[in-house]
C-alpha positions as CSV (number, residue, x, y, z in Angstrom):
1,M,-4.9,-18.1,19.0
2,T,-5.9,-18.7,22.6
3,A,-9.1,-17.5,24.3
4,K,-7.3,-14.8,26.3
5,N,-6.3,-12.9,23.1
6,K,-9.5,-13.2,21.1
7,H,-10.2,-9.6,22.1
8,K,-6.7,-8.5,20.9
9,Y,-7.2,-7.2,17.4
10,K,-9.3,-4.1,17.1
11,A,-7.8,-3.0,13.7
12,L,-7.0,-4.9,10.5
13,L,-4.4,-3.4,8.2
14,L,-4.5,-4.9,4.7
15,D,-2.0,-4.6,1.9
16,L,-3.4,-4.1,-1.6
17,D,-1.3,-5.4,-4.5
18,G,-0.9,-9.1,-4.3
19,T,-3.1,-9.3,-1.2
20,L,-6.6,-7.8,-1.8
21,L,-5.9,-7.3,-5.5
22,T,-4.5,-9.9,-7.8
23,L,-1.9,-7.9,-9.7
24,D,1.1,-9.1,-11.8
25,I,3.5,-6.5,-10.5
26,E,6.2,-7.5,-12.9
27,Q,4.0,-6.7,-15.8
28,F,2.2,-3.8,-14.2
29,I,5.2,-1.6,-13.3
30,P,6.8,-1.6,-16.8
31,A,3.4,-0.8,-18.3
32,Y,2.8,2.0,-15.8
33,I,6.3,3.5,-16.3
34,D,5.9,3.4,-20.1
35,A,2.5,5.1,-20.0
36,L,3.7,7.8,-17.6
37,S,6.9,8.5,-19.5
38,R,4.9,9.2,-22.7
39,R,3.3,12.1,-20.9
40,F,6.8,13.6,-20.4
41,K,8.3,12.8,-23.8
42,E,8.4,16.4,-24.9
43,L,10.2,17.5,-21.7
44,V,12.5,14.6,-20.7
45,N,14.3,11.8,-22.5
46,K,12.6,8.5,-21.5
47,D,15.8,6.9,-20.0
48,L,16.4,10.0,-18.0
49,F,12.8,10.2,-16.9
50,V,12.8,6.7,-15.7
51,R,16.1,7.2,-13.8
52,H,14.7,10.4,-12.1
53,L,11.4,8.8,-11.4
54,F,13.0,5.9,-9.5
55,G,15.5,8.3,-7.9
56,A,12.7,10.5,-6.5
57,T,10.7,7.5,-5.4
58,N,13.7,6.0,-3.6
59,K,14.2,9.3,-1.9
60,M,10.6,9.3,-0.7
61,V,10.8,5.7,0.5
62,A,14.0,6.6,2.5
63,N,12.5,9.7,4.1
64,D,12.5,9.7,7.9
65,D,11.4,13.3,8.4
66,P,8.0,13.4,10.2
67,D,7.5,17.0,9.0
68,Q,7.7,16.1,5.3
69,K,4.8,14.3,3.6
70,N,5.8,11.7,1.0
71,E,4.3,13.8,-1.8
72,N,6.5,16.8,-0.9
73,V,9.7,14.7,-0.7
74,F,8.9,13.1,-4.1
75,Y,8.2,16.4,-6.0
76,Q,11.1,18.2,-4.4
77,E,13.5,15.5,-5.5
78,F,11.9,15.0,-9.0
79,C,11.9,18.7,-9.7
80,G,15.5,19.1,-8.5
81,R,16.6,16.2,-10.8
82,T,14.7,17.3,-13.9
83,G,14.9,21.1,-13.6
84,L,11.1,21.2,-14.1
85,I,8.9,23.1,-11.7
86,Y,5.9,21.7,-9.7
87,D,3.3,23.8,-11.5
88,Q,4.5,22.4,-14.7
89,I,4.6,18.8,-13.6
90,K,1.4,18.5,-11.5
91,P,-1.2,19.0,-14.3
92,I,0.6,16.4,-16.4
93,I,0.5,13.8,-13.7
94,D,-3.1,14.7,-12.8
95,N,-4.1,14.2,-16.4
96,F,-2.2,10.9,-16.5
97,Y,-4.1,9.5,-13.6
98,R,-7.4,10.7,-15.0
99,D,-7.0,9.5,-18.6
100,D,-4.2,6.9,-18.8
101,F,-4.0,5.1,-15.5
102,P,-7.5,3.6,-15.8
103,K,-6.3,1.8,-19.0
104,L,-3.9,-0.2,-16.8
105,S,-6.8,-2.0,-15.1
106,C,-6.2,-5.0,-17.3
107,W,-3.3,-6.0,-15.0
108,G,-5.5,-6.1,-11.9
109,Q,-8.1,-8.7,-11.1
110,E,-10.5,-9.3,-8.2
111,H,-9.4,-11.7,-5.5
112,P,-12.2,-14.2,-5.0
113,H,-12.2,-13.8,-1.2
114,A,-11.4,-10.1,-0.7
115,R,-14.9,-8.8,-0.4
116,E,-15.8,-11.5,2.0
117,L,-12.8,-10.6,4.2
118,I,-13.9,-6.9,4.3
119,K,-17.4,-7.8,5.1
120,T,-16.3,-10.2,7.9
121,A,-14.0,-7.6,9.5
122,R,-16.7,-4.9,9.4
123,Q,-19.1,-7.3,11.1
124,K,-16.6,-7.6,13.9
125,D,-16.5,-3.8,14.2
126,M,-12.8,-3.8,13.4
127,Q,-11.2,-0.6,12.0
128,L,-10.1,-1.3,8.5
129,V,-6.9,0.3,7.0
130,L,-5.8,-0.1,3.5
131,A,-2.1,-0.2,4.2
132,T,-0.7,-0.1,0.7
133,N,2.7,1.5,0.3
134,P,2.0,5.2,0.1
135,I,4.1,6.0,-3.0
136,F,1.0,6.7,-5.2
137,P,-1.5,9.5,-5.0
138,A,-4.9,8.7,-3.6
139,T,-6.6,8.5,-7.0
140,A,-4.3,5.7,-8.0
141,V,-5.0,3.8,-4.8
142,H,-8.8,4.3,-5.2
143,Q,-8.7,3.1,-8.8
144,R,-6.8,-0.1,-7.9
145,L,-9.3,-0.8,-5.1
146,A,-12.1,-0.5,-7.7
147,W,-10.2,-2.9,-10.0
148,G,-10.5,-5.4,-7.1
149,G,-14.2,-4.8,-6.8
150,L,-13.7,-3.0,-3.5
151,D,-15.2,0.2,-2.0
152,K,-12.9,2.9,-0.6
153,D,-15.7,3.8,1.9
154,D,-15.2,0.5,3.7
155,F,-11.9,1.7,5.1
156,H,-11.3,4.0,8.0
157,L,-7.9,5.0,6.5
158,I,-6.3,4.6,3.1
159,T,-2.7,5.4,3.0
160,A,-1.4,7.4,0.1
161,M,1.5,9.7,-0.7
162,D,-0.5,12.8,0.2
163,N,-1.5,11.8,3.7
164,M,1.5,9.9,5.0
165,H,5.1,10.8,6.1
166,F,6.7,7.4,5.8
167,C,6.7,4.4,3.5
168,K,7.2,0.7,3.8
169,P,9.4,-0.9,5.0
170,N,10.0,1.9,7.6
171,P,8.3,0.8,10.9
172,R,7.4,4.4,11.5
173,Y,4.8,4.0,8.7
174,Y,2.9,1.5,10.8
175,L,3.3,3.7,13.9
176,E,1.8,6.6,12.0
177,I,-1.2,4.4,11.0
178,S,-1.6,3.4,14.7
179,S,-1.6,7.1,15.7
180,K,-4.0,8.1,12.9
181,I,-6.6,5.5,13.9
182,D,-6.0,5.9,17.6
183,C,-5.4,2.1,18.1
184,P,-2.3,0.9,19.9
185,P,0.0,-1.3,17.7
186,E,-0.5,-4.4,19.9
187,E,-4.2,-4.3,18.9
188,C,-3.5,-4.1,15.2
189,L,-3.0,-7.0,12.8
190,M,-1.1,-6.3,9.5
191,A,-1.8,-8.7,6.7
192,G,0.1,-8.8,3.4
193,N,2.0,-10.9,0.9
194,D,5.4,-9.1,1.1
195,T,7.8,-10.6,3.5
196,Q,9.8,-7.4,3.8
197,E,7.4,-4.5,3.5
198,D,4.4,-6.1,5.4
199,L,6.1,-8.2,8.1
200,I,8.2,-5.3,9.2
201,A,5.1,-4.2,11.0
202,A,6.3,-6.5,13.8
203,K,9.0,-3.9,14.6
204,A,6.3,-1.4,15.3
205,G,4.7,-3.8,17.8
206,M,2.0,-5.2,15.5
207,D,1.1,-8.8,14.9
208,T,1.4,-10.0,11.3
209,Y,-0.3,-12.3,8.9
210,L,1.6,-13.5,5.9
211,V,-0.9,-13.9,3.0
212,E,0.4,-16.9,1.0
213,D,-1.7,-16.5,-2.2
214,H,1.0,-14.6,-4.0
215,I,4.0,-14.3,-1.7
216,L,6.6,-11.7,-2.6
217,N,9.8,-12.8,-0.7
218,R,12.3,-9.9,-0.4
219,T,14.1,-11.3,2.7
220,D,16.9,-13.7,3.3
221,G,16.5,-16.7,5.5
222,E,13.3,-17.7,7.4
223,T,10.3,-15.4,7.4
224,K,8.5,-14.9,10.7
225,S,4.9,-14.0,11.2
226,N,2.3,-14.6,13.9
227,H,0.0,-16.1,11.4
228,R,0.1,-17.2,7.8
229,G,-2.2,-18.8,5.3
230,K,-4.4,-18.0,2.3
231,L,-6.6,-14.9,2.3
232,E,-9.5,-17.3,2.8
233,D,-7.8,-18.5,6.0
234,L,-7.6,-15.0,7.3
235,I,-11.4,-14.8,7.1
236,G,-11.6,-17.8,9.4
237,L,-9.2,-16.2,11.9
238,I,-11.3,-13.0,11.9
239,K,-14.4,-15.0,12.5
240,T,-12.9,-16.3,15.8
241,L,-12.5,-12.8,17.2
242,E,-15.0,-11.7,19.8
243,H,-16.5,-8.2,19.6
């Protein structure tokens, strides 16, 4: 990074799973689905539940309507598929996240450099955004942050299904973040481990940092990012920035 762009980054967007939080996603997702499906066992056959859960989630990820929050898209689709009503579903899901989701913390572990990264960025007066894919309610995001030994109050914005209108890998997700924090895309740096969902921020005009600790490669061919390295190396890059 040259001297002329040391002033460039005013905001740091950080992915959560596989970036700030060490999480075995291949074990976590099946455990999550199994636990959630048990809450609905009296209402929906498990195989059908899983199919409708993924169907509603995919509908939410594909949404491109700026007037529809992710949460609304998910529940409309899930209710339509299952024939259940929102007032019936919402208490079940709330109870799940209160009582069952905390038991999944065994799949998440603190990243040894995450807290230092947050501290360093705050010392540089950067706006911090937890740019995790907003397909979960806020409570699930806050809990996973805590599993990583991190404090939600360190972030200016935490994306979740109830405050966002787009998901990764839609570039409009990143533009919405830029608008919410009032920071132009060219002054934002997005750091994450997913070559598809995180590096797509470049299409919104942001620079990207590929975190190589636990790379999740969902793209064909060569991956392109402005910077890449371990999370520890990102700390070093942030330290070179001038206030």
